[in-house]
C-alpha positions in Angstrom: 5.8 -1.9 13.8 8.0 -5.1 13.7 6.3 -8.3 14.9 5.7 -8.3 18.7 8.3 -11.1 19.2 11.1 -9.1 17.4 14.0 -8.0 19.6 14.0 -4.4 18.2 10.5 -2.8 18.5 11.6 0.5 16.8 9.2 1.4 14.0 10.6 0.8 10.5 8.5 3.5 8.8 6.5 6.6 9.6 3.5 7.6 7.5 2.3 11.2 7.5 -1.0 12.3 5.9 -1.5 16.0 5.2 -4.1 18.1 3.4 -2.7 20.1 0.4 -4.7 23.3 0.1 -2.8 24.7 -2.9 -5.4 27.1 -4.5 -4.3 26.2 -8.0 -4.8 22.4 -7.7 -7.7 20.3 -6.4 -7.7 19.8 -2.6 -5.6 16.6 -2.0 -4.5 14.2 0.7 -0.7 13.9 0.5 0.7 10.7 2.1 4.4 10.6 2.8 6.2 7.3 3.7 9.5 7.8 5.6 11.9 4.9 6.4 13.8 5.0 9.7 17.4 3.8 9.4 20.9 4.4 10.7 22.6 6.3 7.9 20.6 8.5 7.1 18.4 8.3 10.2 15.3 9.1 8.1 14.7 8.9 4.3 11.7 9.7 2.2 10.6 6.5 0.5 7.7 8.0 -1.5 4.8 10.4 -1.4 1.5 10.4 -3.2 -1.3 12.8 -3.5 -4.9 11.9 -4.4 -7.4 14.7 -4.9 -10.6 14.6 -3.0 -12.5 14.5 -6.3 -10.2 11.7 -7.6 -9.3 13.7 -10.7 -5.7 14.1 -9.8 -3.5 11.4 -8.4 0.3 11.5 -8.5 3.2 9.5 -7.1 6.8 10.3 -6.4 9.0 7.4 -5.5 12.8 7.5 -5.8 13.6 9.1 -9.2 10.1 8.4 -10.5 7.3 11.0 -10.6 4.2 9.9 -12.4 0.4 9.8 -12.3 -1.0 6.9 -10.3 -2.9 5.8 -13.3 0.4 4.9 -14.9 1.3 2.6 -12.0 -1.9 1.1 -10.6 -4.3 -0.7 -12.9 -7.7 -2.2 -12.0 -8.0 -5.9 -13.0 -11.1 -6.4 -15.2 -12.4 -3.0 -14.0 -12.8 -4.4 -10.5 -12.7 -1.8 -7.7 -11.0 -4.4 -5.4 -8.4 -6.0 -7.6 -5.3 -4.2 -8.7 -2.0 -4.6 -10.5 0.9 -2.3 -9.5 3.7 -1.9 -11.9 6.7 0.3 -11.0 10.1 -1.1 -10.1 8.3 -4.4 -9.4 5.0 -5.9 -10.4 2.7 -6.5 -7.5 -0.9 -7.8 -7.6 -3.3 -6.8 -4.8 -6.5 -8.9 -4.7 -8.9 -7.4 -2.1 -12.1 -9.2 -3.2 -12.2 -11.5 -0.1 -14.0 -10.0 2.9 -13.5 -11.2 6.5 -16.3 -11.8 9.0 -16.0 -8.3 10.5 -16.3 -6.7 7.0 -12.6 -6.0 6.6 -11.2 -6.6 3.1 -8.4 -9.1 2.9 -5.8 -7.9 0.4 -3.3 -10.6 -0.7 -0.3 -10.1 -2.9 0.8 -13.5 -4.2 4.1 -13.8 -6.1 4.8 -16.0 -9.1 4.1 -19.7 -8.7 6.6 -21.5 -6.4 7.6 -23.7 -9.3 6.4 -24.2 -12.9 4.6 -27.5 -12.2 2.5 -25.9 -9.4 -0.4 -23.5 -9.6 0.2 -22.4 -6.0 1.7 -19.0 -5.3 3.9 -17.9 -2.5 2.4 -14.9 -0.6 4.6 -11.8 -0.6 2.3 -9.7 1.6 -1.1 -9.5 3.2 -2.9 -6.3 4.1 -6.1 -6.1 6.2 -7.5 -2.5 6.4 -10.3 -1.7 8.8 -13.8 -2.5 7.6 -15.0 0.6 5.6 -18.6 0.6 6.9 -18.1 -0.2 10.6 -18.7 2.3 13.3 -15.7 3.2 15.5 -13.7 2.0 17.2 -12.1 0.4 14.2 -9.6 -2.4 14.4 -6.0 -1.5 13.5 -5.0 -2.1 9.9 -2.4 -4.9 9.6 0.3 -5.4 7.0 2.2 -8.7 7.0 5.2 -8.8 4.7 6.5 -12.4 4.3 10.2 -13.2 3.8 9.8 -13.3 0.0 8.8 -9.7 0.1 11.4 -8.3 2.5 13.6 -7.1 -0.4 10.8 -4.9 -1.9 9.3 -3.8 1.4 9.2 -0.1 0.4 7.2 -0.8 -2.7 4.9 -3.2 -0.9 4.1 -0.5 1.8 3.5 2.3 -0.8 1.4 0.1 -3.0 -0.7 -1.1 0.0 -1.4 2.4 1.1 -2.4 3.5 -2.4 -4.7 0.5 -2.7 -6.3 1.3 0.6 -7.0 4.9 -0.7 -8.6 3.3 -3.8 -10.8 1.0 -1.7 -12.2 3.9 0.3 -12.8 6.5 -2.4 
């Protein structure tokens, strides 16, 4: 959903999750990301499937179909720190944990200038705490102005990272 103070409250995306029971493949969750628009009114941004046993994970985005292992890389074998390389390079660091147990996933961009070590945030994602009993807080994804041009890829990568965090 757009920010609560935005004049247009129409959702920008729809996310569907289905179970793929193809008897010739491992049982998988298939996630589809659809963008709402004017012309066309809906368009498929991406879909990815991750098998319940994690042995099969594929992504289709635009003209690209590939294994997720070709796109998402663990940084230093950490289960909470990822590089995403597709049309753009994104970096999700989910090692910080909030007081309620939710991971805080931050995607910083390149340094603001060459003389500074500070980064400009592209996006921030806070999924619900994995070990908390229901009711769970809603997940939140904040895309900062520097990330608006690559919003599709930020959303897809954040959803894939969330699946990796909860496997």
